[in-house]
Structure formats: C-alpha cells, structure tokens
C-alpha positions as CSV (number, residue, x, y, z in Angstrom):
1,M,9.0,14.4,-20.7
2,R,8.4,10.7,-21.3
3,E,5.8,8.3,-20.0
4,V,6.9,5.6,-17.7
5,R,4.7,2.6,-16.9
6,V,5.0,0.2,-14.0
7,E,2.8,-2.8,-13.6
8,E,-0.1,-2.1,-11.1
9,E,0.6,-5.4,-9.3
10,I,4.1,-4.3,-8.4
11,I,2.9,-0.9,-7.2
12,G,0.1,-2.6,-5.3
13,H,2.5,-4.9,-3.4
14,A,4.8,-2.0,-2.6
15,I,1.8,-0.1,-1.1
16,V,0.6,-3.1,0.9
17,D,4.2,-3.5,2.2
18,A,4.3,0.2,3.3
19,I,0.9,-0.1,5.0
20,N,2.1,-3.3,6.8
21,T,5.3,-1.6,7.9
22,F,3.4,1.5,9.1
23,V,1.0,-0.6,11.2
24,R,3.7,-2.8,12.6
25,E,6.3,-0.1,13.4
26,A,4.2,3.0,14.2
27,L,0.6,2.0,15.2
28,V,0.9,-1.3,17.1
29,P,3.7,0.0,19.5
30,R,1.3,2.8,20.4
31,C,-1.8,0.7,20.5
32,P,-1.1,-3.0,21.1
33,E,-4.8,-3.8,20.7
34,L,-4.3,-3.4,17.0
35,E,-2.5,-6.7,16.8
36,A,-5.9,-8.2,17.3
37,L,-6.7,-7.2,13.7
38,D,-5.1,-10.4,12.6
39,D,-8.1,-12.2,14.2
40,G,-11.8,-11.7,13.5
41,L,-11.8,-8.3,11.7
42,G,-8.5,-9.2,10.0
43,S,-10.1,-10.4,6.8
44,E,-12.1,-7.2,6.4
45,V,-9.1,-5.1,7.2
46,M,-7.1,-7.1,4.7
47,R,-9.7,-6.6,2.0
48,L,-9.8,-2.9,2.6
49,K,-6.0,-2.7,2.6
50,Y,-5.8,-4.4,-0.8
51,E,-8.7,-2.3,-2.2
52,V,-6.9,0.9,-1.2
53,A,-3.6,-0.3,-2.6
54,A,-5.2,-1.3,-5.9
55,R,-6.9,2.1,-6.2
56,F,-3.6,4.0,-5.8
57,A,-1.7,1.5,-8.0
58,A,-4.1,2.2,-10.8
59,K,-3.4,6.0,-10.4
60,W,0.3,5.6,-10.1
61,A,0.9,3.0,-12.8
62,V,1.7,5.7,-15.4
63,S,3.8,8.8,-14.7
64,Q,5.7,11.4,-16.6
65,V,9.4,11.6,-16.1
66,S,11.8,14.3,-17.2
67,D,15.3,13.1,-18.1
68,E,16.7,16.6,-17.8
69,A,18.7,17.0,-14.6
C-alpha cells in the first residue's frame, strides 16, 4: 500500500461539479421550483455546497492505494 495525495482544491471542485450535475439533472426536472435557488436563497445554498465539498475534500485528500492487481 502506498499513500496518494490529491490537492483538496481539485477534489472540492469535483464534488461541487457532481452536486451541480445532480441538482440540474435529477432534482430540477422533478421539482422545477428548485431552479429558484439561483435567486434569493442561492447564496446560502452556494455557501453550504462549498462547505460540504471542502469537508469531504479534506477527508479524501489522502488515500491508500494498492498497486497489486
């Protein structure tokens, strides 16, 4: 096993992209009112999204990888 590190910023952006895709492709088609999150509450939702992404990025920045296959 060896340790692999990835910059938290890269992981954070990937997580945010995944959240955006999920909202756009899965949630909004089922609940069009969610598009309104871009207005008003949007800034709070954006802050929370980046906060969650940063928290997971910190956890996932270092992982153990086995080269045996």
